[in-house]
N, C-alpha and C positions, 0 to 999 in steps of 0.2 A: 513528413516531419522534416526537417531542414538539415543538411549534411552535418554542420557542426553541433547542432541538438542532438541529433541522433548519437554522435562520437561519445559526446559528453553522457547522452544518459546510458549508453551500453556499457561505458567505463564504471558508471556509478552503479548499475545493477550488478555487475561482475564483481566490484570492491567496494559494499557500501561501507565497511568500516574504515575505509582510507581517509585521511584528514583532506575531504574535499573542501576547497576554498578556492577564489579566484586566482591567487597566487599559484596553487597547487595544480589546478585545472592549466593554466598557462603555461606552466613549466613542463607538464605532463604531454601538452601538444605543440610545444616548441612556439608560444606565441607571447607577445607582450599583454601584458594586462589590459593594456589599453584597446589594444587590437582583438582580443578576446571580447571584452567589453563592446566593443563596436560591432563586430560581426553576431553576438548575440541580439543585439538592438536590432540588425538589419533582419535578422532572423524572426525576429518578435518574441523572443525567448528569454526568459531571467534564471540565471545561474541556479539562485537559491530555489526556485520552483523546481528545476530539473532534478537537483539534488533530491529534495526532500521526495517528490513524486518517486522518483526511482527506488530510495529506501523503503519507501511503504509498499511498493510493487515485491520489490525482492522479500519482505516480510510476508506479503499475501503469498508469493509463490512458493516461500519454505514452509510455511504452517500449512499450506494447502496439501503440501508433499509429506506433511507428517514430520518435520524436520522441529528441531528445538524450539519452545515457546520462550526460550530466555535470552534468544540471540537480539541484540539492541540494534544491529544493522545501521551502525552510525548514529544513531540518537545518543544524545546525552544520557539519556536513562531509560530504564523500561518505561517509568511512569510516561514519560514523552513520547517515548513510540506508542505506549498503548493511546494516550490520548490523542495523537496525530491519526492512528490507526483507526479508531473509532469516528473521530470527525471525518474522514477521508471516505470510509466504507459503511458506516452506520452498524458494524458488529465489532465486538471486541476480539481480541485474538485469541482468546478461548473458547469464544463461541464458533470461531471459525474452524478451530481445532476440533471442536466437536463434530461439526458439520462435515468435515472433511474425513471423518472415522467413521461417522454413521449413517449419514446421507439426511439426516433429519436434525431438527430444531424446534424449539417450542416460541410461539408468540402469544402475547397477551389477545383478549378476545378483540381490544381495540385496533391492535394492526392487523388480525385475522379479517377483519372488515375489509382490509384494502386489497386482498389476494381474493381470486376468483373462489367464488364456493366449491367448485369441484377440487379445488386443490387443497382446501382447508377442512378440517374434520373435527367436530368438539369433542373433547372427551372430559372426563371429570375435572372438576375444578375451575379456574379461570384462565386455562391455558388452553391452546390449540394445537395440534401436532401438524407441523408441515413437512412434506418430503420432499427433497429435491429432484428424487427420480420420477416423480409423478407428473 
């Protein structure tokens, strides 16, 4: 990761609820907005992507550690956070919380077929149990 991109990513991860914007980042780093944009362009990074990605990573980190499911982590609403989280990781926040607590989750038979047979055990009904410790 590039130096400026890494600095911004670490700052957003540390404080996801801060009012991250081009102006805020430039002021925080002591740069002009144009200089910030130019440096990010040189590094091949986009500020909005860094902010979104780090807010999602913070949500993943917090929920996996058993922290509150209700922290918005900088998103305008829980609904927006949950939609972005599902789009990024393919599971909802509540499912991740269950996985982190139990080490297991349920898959439909269709999804189960994509997982190696040795890790997928059929149970009663249309669901299969998958253990993350297997």
